[in-house]
C-alpha positions, 0 to 999 in steps of 0.5 A: 361687228355684224351688229355695227354693220346692220346699224350703219346700214339702217342709217339714212344718207339723207340729212335730217329734216331738223337739227337739235343743237342741244342734243348735238352738243351733248353727243359731242361733249367729249370732243368739245371738252378736249378742244377747250383744254387744248386752247386753254393750255395755249393761252394759260387759261387767260381768255382776255384779249390783249391790250394792244388789240383792244379798241375803245369807244364812247358811243355807249356814254354820250356825255354831250347829250347828258349835259344838254338834258341837264340844262333843259331840266334846269330850265324846265323845257324837257318836254318841249325839247323832246317834241322838237327833237322828234320833229327834227328827226323826222325831217332830217332824213337824208336826201339820199335815203328819201330819193332812194325810197322814192325811186324804188317805188313801182306804182302801176302808172305815172313817172317819178317826178323831181322837185321841179316837176321834171319826169324821170324814166322808170330806168332813171337810176340805172341810166344816171350811174352810166350816162350823161343825163340832160333835161329835155322835153320835160324829162331827165333823159340819157343823152349819151355815154359818159365821155367826150361824145365819141364812140360811134365806131364801136357803136356801129360795130355793136349794131352790126354784130350784136344788139343794143337797147334804148328806153324810149318811154318818153314817147306817149300814146293818145287813145281814140275810141269811137266808130270806125268811120269817124276815126277814119275821118279824123285821121283823114283830117290830120295825117299825111299820107292819110289811111285812105291813100293806101292800097287795098291790101295795105289798108286792110292790114292796117285797119285789121290791126295786123300792122302799124303805119307811120304818117305826119301829123298836121294841123287840120284845115289847110293843105300846106299847114305846119306839120307837128311831128311824125306819128305811128298809129295802130288799130286794136284788132276787132275780135268776135266779142267786139263785133257782138257788142258793137250792135249794142253801142249807141253812137248818137249823142243828139238826133237820130239821123247820125245813128242810122249812118253810124250803126253799121260802123264798128266801135274801134280803138286806136293808138297814136304814138307821139314824141315827147317834144311835140306831144302837147301840140299833137294832143291838142290838134287831135282833140280839136279834130275830134271836137270838130267831128263830134260837132259835125256828125254828133258821134261820141268820140273819146280822146285821152292821153295814155301818158305814164301808162305804157313804156317802149323799149327799142331793140336794135341790131342784127341779133335783136330777134335772138334776144327776143327769143331769149327774153320773152317766154309765152305763158301758154307754152308746155312745161317741157318746152317752156324755155323754147319760144320756137316750140310753144303749143297753146292750150285749147282755151286760148285763141288760135291767133296766139298759136299762130303768133308763136309759130311765126316767131320760129322764123323772123323771115315769116314776119311781115314788115311793120307787123304787130305781134300781141303776146302774153309772156312770163316774168323774165326773172323767173324763167332764164334761157341759155339757148342763144349762145351767140348773144354776148353774155358774161359769166357774171350775168347768170341769174339766180335760177341758173345757180339754183339748177347748178347747185341742184345737179351738184347736190343730187350727184353727191348724195347719189339720189338718182331716182329723185333727180328729175322730180327735184329739178322740175320742182323749182320751175313748177313752183314759180309757174303755178304760184302766180296770177295769170294775166288775162288782160290785154295791153289795150286795157292799160287805161284800166290799170295792170297790176305790177310785177312781184317785188324783187325781195318777194321773188328772192325770198321764194327762190331762197325758200325753194333752195331751203326746201330742196336741202330739207331745211327750215328757215326760222327767219322766213316766217309765213310767206305771203301768197301771190293772192295776198301780194296781188302781183302778176307772173305774166305781162301783156306786150306788143312786139313791133317790127321796125322796117323802113320803106326800103325793107331794111330792118331797123330793129324791134320795139317792145310796148309793155305796161310801164310798171314792167319796164324796169323788170324787162330792162334789167333782164335785157341788159343782164344778157350783155346787151349794150344800152344807148342814149339819144346821141347814139340813137341819132348816129344809128339813124344817120348811118342807115339813112333814116330821119331822126326826130326832131333834128331832121324835121326843120319844118316842125316847132320841135326842131326850133325848140331843140335848136334853141336849146343847142344854140344856148348851150353853144353860147354858154360853152363859148363864153367859157373860152377866152375871146382870142381862141373862141371858135367862129360863131355860126348860125344855129339853126341854119338861116333857111331864108337865104335859099329864096335869094339863091333861087332868084339869082341862080334861076334867072342867071343873075349870079352876082347882082348887087343885093342890099341887105334889106332884101336878104334878111327877114323883114316883116314889112315885106309881107304887104308886097303880095304881088311883087315880081321876080326881083322881089322874090327874095323879100317875099319868101323870107317873111314869117316863121324861121322856116316858113316853107314846105317840106314834101314828105310824100310823092303826092305832096310833091306832085301837088306842089309842082302842079301849083307852080306849073312845074310839070316839066321839072326834072323831078320824078316823085312816082318813079318808085311805083312805076315799072319804068326804070330811072335809066329809061326816064333819062332817055325819055327826057333827053328826047324832049326840048329843053331850050326854053328857060324853065324858070320863066314858066314857074308861078312864084306866088307859092312857098318854097318846097324842100326835099330831103336828100342823102349826100355822099362825098364824091371822093373825100370829105366829111360833112358836119351838121349845119354845113351849107349845100351850094350850087356847083358850076360845070367847071367845079364838077369837071375839077373833081371828075376829070382823070388828070392830076388837076382834080387834086386842086381844091376849090376854096374861098378866102378865109375872110369870106368864111367869116363874112359869109353870114352876118348876124343882125341885132334882131338875132336873124342872119343874112347872106353877104354878097362879096364885093371883091372880084376874087371872092366873087369867083369862089362864091357859090349860092346856097340851096340847102343845109345839112341837118345830120352830118357824117357818123365817124367810123361808118364804112359808107358815110351818109349825110342828110340835108334839105334842098330846094326842089326847083333848084335841084331840078334846074341843076339836074337839067343843066348837068344832063344837058352838058353830059353825054347820055351814058354819063348821066346819073340819077344823083345830082352834083352839089357842093358842100362846105362846112361853116367853119371851113373854106374848102368846098367838097363835091357830093352826090345828092339822092332825092329820097322821094325818088327812091320811095313813095313817102318819107315819113318813117323815122327812128 
């Protein structure tokens, strides 16, 4: 017995490294024989399967193929038939398999392309299973979640209490390279507001690459030329190496005169992000501006597109920063705190700026508005993080590493090997940390190419091998693993974090700019944390809820808006044709007829409320362009010529001031620079009340200029829902008192006859729309002149619903003057009372219009 105890003590509790099956069977031969005898006795030594359990198959005996081969041999066409069969087998690969193979590829650059040359996002497969996809702007884009287009209430709750993500890779970047002075001159030509118009500190921050800026991109040459799209531009930070190499850069193409003027300018790099709907037009305008600068100065400037090389993921919500801390793991953090973004400490070889960036990520409040944070982060599939518990995450979203750690702890506890616990637990992460290629490229070098991440099967094989090594087992099927040098993959990725803020300082979210080959990796890592994904429709709802313009819906002066409205009108017509004629909805103009606002300016400003106007003066007529010197009566026909939106939209305070000076409208009650002045709006109202406004202000205005529209925010005074395309009208003083009075008469709604609703707009054979003046006295009493249209309606479920509209600037000033003159000084408001009517409704609703340019210096931020 003592000998048996000594033998048992010598046996190790650790499982053997290898297991010999033959020796194991010989050692257990007696047990296996006893089991076999028991089974044979139960079956009476009949090991055949029962007849009722048998399944017959003829796959091994293909009689049809044999008959065909006999016929071919008979006619001597066996060789030719075999060759044709081989070709057919190669061609008859199912489309599902061919498409799956194509979409699983992850090249360094470019978008997957369908048969009709329509580009797909790298996350197309994920979106196509969950979203309604639509072909827009040369892409297949997720329009919205499956269903009837509802769910705005739940979406706003997600944004308020959690976080949502949107793949905005359809935004493309244009890269400009050249001397700093030349690039600033180009931006001065095409951007409003230009970089030089910024203050000293703001200009220095943008130029140093610490923050980015937004502006409107225009065709250069004319002060009020047609805008293209809002853009976001950012500069590459100027490091020490660039400063040393800047002296060796030859900026002259021909002639030595330009070299002397440009030799003191640093060689810089610039990105401009443009929406896909206006990318072709914007890229063409930038190339023309660069060519003009080259012809004038002889300076070498490179202008090329980065389409298909960079991806953009937008993270929106109150907990967006916690999600970034959970996903992004800097490569230079210590092994002890590698899973904490707050406590990262950089190696001595790294730059000090990287250390400062990691320290600023400890607190979101320390990060300035519109900041740019360059980072190099680890592959999010390798280093999971469970620090942020308040971000919604289900148990099914645990990654393989989480399960691996759990299994390690469990097995270590069972085996009782406490001394090896720390070593085994740290080995799983240390292998992944040290076995990859660290990326030494910056995201600004994306044009040179950035290696893609490790493929999913290779990563899973490494994780499987790590588990097998821990269990002291060898996997015979694994064979020799490819090292990271052989695979040429990366374990780290350079990214740019952009903090998205509007001009009022409220946070709209974060943007992650990364190489396009890494988009799918980060997307899966984000959505696996329980983050909700959204499409274009949901993004539009979020923009409207926070009062931010959405491109292209809230930019009616751009060509992209006309194209988008054309697509929407065609879809509406196609949907209406599917319904019987007797139950079709009232046909409304898409896009709104902006030309009729000129008629309202003429009649409202001059007091001719119900002048008989023929249809020839209301509609768009190209022949009226010859009457350049017409008077006040012909103003309607003058302003309605040309493009569908041949107007000016003032996007900056300086632009509105310039327009007011051109029309001699300095006396108009518009205050574009009140946001930058120390005087409050109440003091401005008291100051204006002391002025004499007895003269009619409209008589002093020059009519030879285009109409100017301003973006306004509409809030319903008491009740009402404003839809997209609703018309904004001029209220009478009795209409305002109808709602604002404390008596019970305010429950009576101002309505127009149903017949007038159908005849308010009339479609011409040319496709244009005209305003119909009612002839019936009863209908005239309820007729109100339009001054603008709603471009984005209310979002249902919002606690503070707001609509966005564009109204004529002069008419807004006249309405404010009329309302201030008839109200006591204490009852005056900075908002302007207007009436809003949905195009398919007969009821008017009172609303308060807030001019955006009176709240902030410019209106170029967008979502």
